[in-house]
C-alpha positions as CSV (number, residue, x, y, z in Angstrom):
1,M,122.6,51.5,125.9
2,K,120.6,52.3,122.9
3,K,122.1,52.1,119.6
4,T,121.9,55.5,117.8
5,T,122.6,54.4,114.2
6,P,121.1,51.5,112.4
7,D,123.2,48.4,111.1
8,D,124.5,48.7,107.5
9,P,122.2,47.0,105.0
10,K,123.2,43.4,104.2
11,A,124.8,43.1,100.8
12,T,122.7,41.0,98.5
13,G,124.8,38.6,96.4
14,I,124.2,38.0,92.8
15,K,124.2,34.3,91.9
16,R,126.5,33.5,89.0
17,D,127.9,30.3,87.5
18,D,131.5,30.6,88.3
19,H,132.1,27.5,86.5
20,Q,131.2,29.6,83.3
21,H,133.4,32.5,84.2
22,D,136.3,30.3,84.9
23,E,135.9,28.5,81.5
24,A,135.8,31.8,79.7
25,T,138.9,33.0,81.5
26,R,140.7,29.7,80.7
27,R,139.9,30.1,77.1
28,I,141.2,33.6,77.0
29,L,144.5,32.6,78.8
30,D,145.0,29.5,76.5
31,A,144.6,31.9,73.4
32,M,147.1,34.5,74.8
33,L,149.6,31.9,75.4
34,Q,149.3,30.3,71.9
35,A,149.4,33.5,70.2
36,P,152.7,34.6,68.4
37,P,154.2,38.0,69.7
38,V,153.0,41.0,67.5
39,S,154.6,44.1,66.8
40,L,152.7,47.4,67.2
41,D,153.8,48.4,63.6
42,S,152.3,45.2,62.3
43,L,148.8,46.0,63.8
44,K,146.2,47.4,61.3
45,P,144.9,50.7,62.1
46,T,141.3,51.2,63.3
47,Q,138.4,50.7,61.2
48,A,135.4,53.2,61.5
49,L,132.5,51.8,63.5
50,K,129.0,52.5,62.6
51,T,127.3,54.2,65.5
52,S,123.8,54.9,66.5
53,P,122.7,58.4,65.2
54,K,122.2,59.3,69.0
55,S,125.7,58.5,69.9
56,P,128.0,61.6,69.8
57,F,131.0,59.3,69.9
58,G,132.6,57.1,67.3
59,V,136.0,55.6,66.3
60,L,137.7,57.2,63.4
61,P,139.1,55.1,60.7
62,D,142.9,54.8,60.3
63,I,144.2,55.4,63.7
64,R,147.5,53.7,64.2
65,A,147.9,51.3,67.4
66,I,150.5,53.7,69.0
67,E,148.0,56.5,68.8
68,A,145.1,54.5,70.1
69,L,147.3,53.3,72.9
70,S,148.4,56.9,73.7
71,H,144.7,57.8,73.9
72,V,143.7,54.8,76.0
73,S,146.6,55.8,78.6
74,L,145.2,59.1,78.8
75,M,141.5,57.9,79.6
76,L,142.9,55.4,82.0
77,K,144.8,57.9,84.0
78,S,141.7,60.3,84.0
79,T,139.6,57.1,85.2
80,E,142.2,56.5,87.9
81,E,142.2,60.1,89.1
82,V,138.3,60.2,89.3
83,S,138.2,56.7,91.0
84,D,140.8,57.8,93.8
85,E,138.3,61.0,94.4
86,I,135.4,58.8,94.7
87,T,137.1,56.3,97.2
88,V,137.4,59.2,99.5
89,F,133.7,59.4,100.0
90,A,132.8,55.9,99.9
91,S,132.4,53.6,102.8
92,G,132.2,50.0,103.8
93,I,131.9,47.5,100.7
94,E,131.6,50.5,98.3
95,R,135.2,51.6,99.2
96,G,136.3,48.0,98.6
97,L,134.6,48.0,95.3
98,V,136.0,51.3,94.2
99,W,139.3,50.3,95.5
100,S,139.1,47.2,93.1
101,L,138.1,49.3,90.2
102,V,141.3,51.6,90.8
103,H,143.5,48.6,91.0
104,S,142.3,47.3,87.7
105,V,142.6,50.7,86.0
106,E,146.1,51.1,87.4
107,M,147.1,47.7,86.4
108,S,145.5,48.3,82.8
109,R,147.3,51.6,82.6
110,S,150.7,50.1,83.5
111,L,150.4,47.5,80.6
112,V,149.3,50.2,78.0
113,D,152.2,52.6,79.3
114,A,154.7,49.7,79.1
115,L,153.8,49.0,75.5
116,L,154.1,52.8,74.9
117,R,157.5,53.1,76.3
118,A,158.7,49.9,74.6
119,N,157.7,51.8,71.2
120,G,159.4,55.0,72.0
121,V,156.5,57.0,73.4
122,D,156.7,58.6,76.8
123,P,153.4,58.2,78.7
124,E,154.2,61.0,81.2
125,Q,154.9,63.5,78.2
126,I,151.3,62.5,76.9
127,H,149.7,63.2,80.2
128,R,151.6,66.4,80.7
129,S,150.6,67.8,77.3
130,A,146.9,67.0,77.7
């Protein structure tokens, strides 16, 4: 019997130095474990960041941490929803990569939303009002 569809293309792996990646991860974890707990109220507000004249986006100064986290939660929820839609149309390795992206976004949003709830902000209320 003759095969009607060709085999999927072989994925080409990118060589990377996992040792450097592991070392960077270890340094980040060590710093996190040694850092004392910080209250959101004690965090300084944002500072304006100079952007390129070509960039239509920038970060405004004096945004409190709780407000910034609220916006991050909204952006992560949007990313999660878009990624869910893309996953439906992906196949093979692409579906796995998109699923991994969705999983990372969901974990990130869970952490941000937990911080918001711990500080008296209901993330679901933010999402409904957007």
